[in-house]
N, C-alpha and C positions, 0 to 999 in steps of 0.2 A: 634204936627204938623208935615208936612213930610219933609224930607230932601230934599235939591236941587235935582233936577232931578231925584227924586224918583217916581214911577206911584202912582197915588192917591190909587187905589185899595190895593197897598202892604202896605201904610202907613196904610190903615184901617183895613188889616189883622194883622198888628204888634201890632196895639191898642187893637184890639179885643183879642188877642193870650195873650196880658199883663194881662188883665181883667180877663181872664179865669184861667190863671196862678194864679194870685192873688187872686182867690177867688170872685171876685166879680159877676162872672156868676158862681153858683156853679156845680159840676159834676152832669150831668143827667138833669139839668134844660133846659127849653126851653130859646132861645134867643128871643129879640123882633120880630116881624113880619118883613120880609124884607123891606117892604115899609117904615116902622117906623124907620128901621135902616138907609136907603137911605136919608131919611128927614133929621134924626139927623146928618148925616155926610155931608149932603149937595151934595150929587152925584146922577146919576141915578141909576136906578134898576141893569142895566148892568153891572155898576162899581161894586156896591155892590155885585152882584154874582160873580164877578172875586176875590173879597176878601174871600168870603164865600168858593170858590172852593179851593182857597190855604189852608184856615182852615182844609177842608176835607181832603185834600191831606197830611196834617202834622199830620193827627189823632186827631186833637180837637174837632171837631164838628162830628154830624152825621146829615145827612138830610133825613127826613122821608117823602116821596111824601104825600100831603093832610093832613099832621100832624105839619110839622114845622121842625126847626132846633134845634138840642138838642147838650149841651155840652158832650162831651163823658165821661162816667163814668169810675171810675178806672178800672184796669185790673183785669181778674180773671185768673185762671189757672187750668186745668183739666188734670191729669195725666194718659195719655191713656195707658202708660206702667204698669199701676197696675190693680188689680182687685177690687180695692175700688170703690164705686160710685162716680158719678159727684157730687152729693150733699155732700158726706163726704169730699170731697177734696176742694170744695169751703167754706165749713163750718169752716175748719181747718184754712182757710186764713182768718177767720174773717168776711166773707159775710153773710148776713141773707138770707136764702132760704126757700121760702114757696112752699109747694107741696099741690095741690089740686088732689084729686082722682076724676076722671070722672066717672069711673065705676070700680067695682072689682066683678068678676062672673065667674062661671064654664060653659066652653064651650066644650062638648066633652071630659069632665072628665080633661081639661086643664084650668088653672087660666088665664084668659085675665084681665090685668091690666093696664089702661089707665089713665096717668097723666099728670097734667100742671106744669111746674117748673116757678116761679117766682122770680126775683132778683129785691128787691127794688120797688116791685109793677108791675114791669114791665114782662108781660108772655114771656118767653124767649124759652122755651123747651115744645114740645108736645111729648109724649113718650107713647109708647105701649108696653107691655111685655107679653110674654108667658110664663108660669111655666108648663113644663111636668108633667104628672101623674108619679107616683103615689104620689108625693109631693104636688101638687096644693091644695088637699081639705084641707089640713092643713094650709093652709095660707088665707082662703077664709075670716076668721074674724080679721085678722090682721089690725090695725090701720096704713096704708101705708102712712098717712099725717105726723107721727113723725118717722116711722121705716122704713129704707133703706130695700130693698129687699134682698140684700145679708146676711144682718144682719137676717131677717127673717128666711132665709134657713137655716143659721148657728144654730139658735135657735132650730130648728127642727131635727138637726143633719145630715145637708146636706151641707158639706163643698165644696166649689168651688176652682178649682184648676188652671184652664188656661180659655181662652176666643180668639175668634178670632173676630176681629172687621175691618170694612171697613168703611170708611168715604168719601162721595162723594159730589161735589157741586151739586146745583140743585136750582130750584125756588119753593116757598113754593106752596104744594100740597092742594087741595082743601080741604081735610079733616081737615086740620091744621088751615085754614083760620081764622075759628070761634073762635079757641082757642087761636091763638097768635095774633089776631086782626090787621092782616096786610095784605095789596093787595096781589093779585095772583103772581105778577112779583118781589116780594120781595125775595132777595137772602137768601138762607139757605144752611145749612150743613146736610146731612141724615147719621147717623150713625147707621149701623146696627150690632149687636152684638150677637154672640152665646157663651155660657157659658156652661163650662163641669164640672163633678164631677171628683173624683179621678180615678173611673174605666173609663173615658172617656165616659160618659153618657151625651148627651145633656140635660140640666136642664132649662135653661132660653133661650129664643129668643127675641131679644129687636130690636125695631125700634126707633129713637128718631129724631125728626125734631128740628133742633137748628138754630135760628135767625142767618143769617150771619153779621148783625149789631151789635150782641151779643158777638160774639166770632171769634176768627181766630185760625188758627193752626201754633205752632212753633215747631221747632225741635233743640235739642242741640245735637251736634255729639262729641263724644269724641274718642280715639283710640281704647278702648275695649267695648264701649256701644253706642247705640243709644237712647235718650230720647225724646220721644213725647209728647207736651202738648198742651192743649187747653189753649189760653190765649185771653182775648177780654173784653168785657164791660158788666156790669150789668144793 
């Protein structure tokens, strides 16, 4: 029951938040349709949407146009400061990551590797990597559904020592829409990374489109270092 003088939408948000935190609505699950919720609480759609907006601002739910309202899944973290792969970082945290290889083929002696990363059945990252010759040919037959690209390079004697990476906000580009199953105006991050070997030769050029509703960027600053991480939702 709402406290005296408390706006109705705020009481609804408090009730829904308690159910989310208590596990009544599981992480990643869909909330009932807005019309059903408004009926069960005995309020108008406008009042219900005010409550949902508050939950969204608190990071408890994610609203996906045309699909519904979902409970925010647990946070993930990707250490941008390391040369490990995103998949390795997430698996170390106990998250199940599924990789689907769209294509892996030689193009002008370079390997073009296209993959989709899924967390708990939700496609979240569309990634295209180019491996420069002469190393590309040795990787054509690698099973990249289970083997990380950096691991494959190390196996053939090509260690990587540094990388430059730029992350920019954008909206979902057309080529990625079919793989991430989201509309054109969906917010995303676009990560472009170039990785180098010990002799400073460029070996991998990588571009990843990452759903903005799946991850966010956080930074931890200390007196002697700056640690950047991806954190977000699966």
